[in-house]
C-alpha positions in Angstrom: -30.2 -83.3 85.7 -30.1 -85.9 82.6 -28.2 -88.8 82.4 -25.6 -89.0 79.2 -28.4 -91.8 78.0 -30.6 -89.2 78.0 -28.8 -86.5 76.2 -27.8 -89.6 73.6 -31.0 -89.9 72.5 -31.6 -86.2 72.4 -29.3 -85.7 69.7 -30.3 -88.5 67.6 -33.8 -87.3 67.4 -32.7 -83.7 66.7 -30.0 -85.6 64.1 -33.1 -87.5 62.8 -35.0 -84.2 62.4 -38.0 -86.0 64.7 -38.0 -82.7 67.0 -41.6 -81.6 67.6 -42.6 -78.2 68.3 -44.9 -77.6 70.5 -48.8 -77.7 70.3 -48.9 -73.9 71.4 -46.4 -72.9 69.1 -48.3 -71.8 65.5 -46.3 -72.2 62.4 -45.1 -69.1 61.5 -47.0 -67.3 58.7 -45.8 -67.5 55.0 -45.6 -64.3 53.5 -47.9 -62.7 51.0 -47.8 -64.3 47.6 -47.1 -61.7 45.7 -49.3 -61.5 42.4 -48.3 -63.7 39.3 -46.9 -62.5 36.9 -46.7 -59.0 38.2 -43.3 -58.6 37.8 -42.8 -60.3 34.0 -46.1 -57.7 32.8 -44.6 -55.5 30.2 -45.5 -52.4 29.5 -48.0 -51.3 27.1 -47.3 -50.0 23.7 -48.8 -46.9 22.0 -51.2 -48.5 19.8 -51.4 -47.4 16.0 -54.4 -46.1 14.7 -55.8 -48.7 11.9 -55.3 -47.7 8.6 -58.1 -47.9 6.1 -56.7 -48.7 2.4 -58.5 -46.7 0.0 -61.3 -47.5 -1.8 -59.5 -48.7 -4.8 -61.2 -47.6 -8.4 -61.6 -51.2 -9.6 -63.7 -51.8 -6.3 -65.7 -48.5 -6.9 -66.5 -49.2 -10.7 -67.1 -52.8 -9.6 -70.0 -51.5 -7.0 -71.8 -49.0 -9.4 -74.2 -50.6 -11.9 -73.0 -51.3 -15.1 -75.4 -48.9 -18.0 -77.8 -50.8 -19.8 -76.6 -51.7 -23.1 -78.3 -49.0 -25.9 -82.0 -50.6 -27.4 -81.6 -51.1 -31.4 -85.0 -50.5 -31.1 -85.2 -47.4 -29.0 -82.2 -45.9 -31.3 -84.5 -46.7 -34.8 -87.4 -44.7 -32.8 -85.1 -41.6 -31.9 -83.8 -41.7 -35.8 -87.2 -42.1 -37.3 -88.4 -39.0 -35.4 -85.4 -37.0 -36.0 -85.6 -37.1 -39.6 -89.2 -35.6 -39.6 -88.2 -32.1 -37.8 -85.9 -29.4 -38.7 -84.4 -29.4 -35.0 -85.0 -31.3 -31.7 -84.9 -29.3 -28.5 -83.8 -32.0 -26.1 -83.1 -35.6 -27.4 -82.6 -36.4 -23.8 -86.2 -35.8 -23.1 -87.2 -37.3 -26.3 -85.3 -40.5 -25.6 -86.7 -40.4 -21.8 -90.6 -40.0 -23.6 -90.0 -42.4 -25.7 -88.3 -45.0 -23.1 -91.3 -44.2 -20.4 -94.0 -43.5 -23.0 -93.9 -45.8 -25.7 -97.5 -44.9 -27.2 -96.8 -40.9 -27.3 -98.9 -38.9 -28.9 -98.2 -36.4 -31.5 -100.6 -33.5 -32.5 -101.5 -31.5 -35.7 -103.9 -29.3 -37.4 -105.3 -27.5 -40.4 -108.2 -25.5 -41.7 -110.4 -27.1 -44.2 -109.8 -24.3 -47.2 -109.1 -25.8 -50.4 -107.4 -28.6 -52.6 -104.5 -29.8 -51.3 -100.9 -29.5 -52.8 -97.9 -32.0 -52.8 -96.2 -31.6 -49.7 -99.4 -31.4 -48.1 -100.5 -34.4 -49.2 -97.6 -36.9 -50.1 -95.2 -35.3 -47.1 -97.2 -35.2 -44.7 -98.4 -38.8 -45.6 -94.6 -40.0 -45.2 -93.6 -37.9 -42.1 -97.1 -39.0 -40.3 -96.3 -43.0 -41.0 -92.7 -42.3 -39.4 -94.0 -40.9 -36.6 -96.6 -43.8 -36.1 -93.9 -46.3 -36.6 -91.5 -45.2 -34.1 -94.8 -45.7 -31.7 -96.9 -43.1 -31.7 -100.6 -42.2 -32.0 -101.4 -38.8 -34.3 -104.1 -36.5 -33.7 -105.2 -34.4 -36.2 -107.2 -31.4 -35.1 -109.5 -30.2 -38.1 -110.4 -26.7 -37.5 -113.6 -26.0 -39.1 -115.1 -23.7 -36.9 -112.0 -21.4 -37.1 -111.8 -22.1 -40.9 -115.7 -20.6 -40.7 -113.7 -17.4 -38.6 -111.5 -17.2 -41.0 -114.1 -16.5 -43.9 -112.8 -20.4 -45.6 -114.9 -21.3 -48.5 -117.0 -17.8 -48.4 -118.0 -19.0 -44.8 -120.2 -21.6 -45.4 -119.7 -24.1 -42.6 -120.9 -27.4 -44.1 -118.6 -26.5 -47.4 -115.6 -26.6 -44.9 -116.4 -30.1 -43.2 -117.0 -31.3 -46.9 -113.2 -29.7 -47.5 -112.1 -31.3 -44.3 -113.4 -35.2 -45.4 -111.9 -34.6 -48.7 -108.6 -34.2 -47.1 -108.7 -37.0 -45.0 -109.5 -39.3 -48.3 -106.5 -37.7 -50.2 -104.1 -38.9 -47.2 -105.5 -42.2 -47.5 -105.0 -42.5 -51.1 -102.0 -40.6 -50.4 -100.6 -44.1 -48.7 -101.1 -42.4 -44.6 -101.3 -45.3 -41.8 -105.1 -44.7 -40.6 -104.8 -47.3 -38.3 -102.8 -44.9 -35.6 -104.4 -42.0 -36.7 -107.5 -40.0 -35.4 -109.7 -36.7 -37.0 -111.2 -34.6 -34.0 -113.1 -31.7 -35.5 -112.8 -28.6 -33.6 -116.6 -27.7 -33.6 -117.7 -31.2 -32.4 -114.8 -31.1 -29.5 -115.9 -27.3 -28.1 -119.5 -28.2 -27.9 -118.8 -31.6 -26.2 -116.0 -29.9 -23.7 -118.0 -25.9 -23.6 -118.0 -26.0 -20.3 -114.2 -26.2 -19.7 -113.3 -25.0 -23.0 -114.9 -22.0 -23.0 -114.5 -20.9 -19.1 -110.7 -21.0 -20.1 -111.3 -18.9 -23.0 -112.8 -16.4 -21.3 -110.0 -16.4 -18.6 -107.0 -16.0 -21.2 -109.8 -13.0 -22.7 -109.9 -11.3 -19.2 -106.1 -11.4 -18.3 -104.9 -10.2 -21.4 -105.3 -6.8 -23.1 -106.4 -6.5 -26.6 -103.1 -5.4 -27.6 -101.5 -8.2 -26.2 -104.2 -10.7 -27.6 -103.6 -8.9 -31.3 -99.8 -10.3 -31.4 -101.2 -14.0 -31.9 -102.6 -12.7 -35.6 -99.6 -13.6 -37.0 -100.5 -17.4 -36.3 -103.4 -16.3 -38.5 -101.7 -14.8 -41.0 -102.9 -11.2 -40.4 -102.3 -7.7 -40.0 -102.9 -6.1 -36.5 -105.2 -3.6 -38.2 -107.1 -6.1 -40.1 -108.6 -7.9 -37.2 -112.3 -7.9 -36.9 -114.3 -9.4 -33.1 -114.6 -12.9 -34.6 -110.9 -12.9 -35.4 -110.1 -11.5 -32.0 -111.8 -14.4 -30.6 -110.2 -16.8 -32.3 -106.9 -15.5 -31.1 -108.3 -15.8 -27.5 -109.0 -19.2 -28.6 -105.3 -20.0 -30.1 -103.9 -18.4 -26.9 -106.4 -20.5 -25.2 -104.7 -23.7 -26.8 -101.6 -22.7 -25.8 -102.2 -22.5 -22.2 -103.4 -26.3 -22.2 
């Protein structure tokens, strides 16, 4: 039995908190710690779809390229060319042609058939000068062979050529600017490109009937019943020029 002194010592140690546990006694396991913040987690709110602001009209306008300012020189060229013809089939196409091909080409033709009158001389010179001032290059076809087939100047080719040279001199005297004008004689050009020209002319003659070709006689100022064989060839050649 423990003495009173021993009991007093045990009580004193207990009060002082100096009671020792046995070495074999393992400390009690701590309860598993809960995940931090698990209880404090708030429920997820449904995500609202992002609203894309509509494109403002001003922004779209600013993004589009600004139209190029009108070229005063282009407007002047258009005015010159439109003053020559009675009508223009498509002004936007003409504007696009002048803009992309400043040195465009114009064509005209004539048969050397006699003296020149005022409209053919003075007005032609004025109109050609307007076209060349707009940047164009004018090519005249001197239809000497066609004048021969139409019995002009008595069917004499030398006289026809002489009349053609006379017409060129009259235009020069009337003030036509010859620096951007070129004259091509049909006989020389057809002979120079005979293989290509006559192959195309024969192909046209092969594909069209005589009745169809006869409708081209109006451009020669002839009635259908007055066409000779050579004028049929002339009509085929005219149709050939249309196909080109």
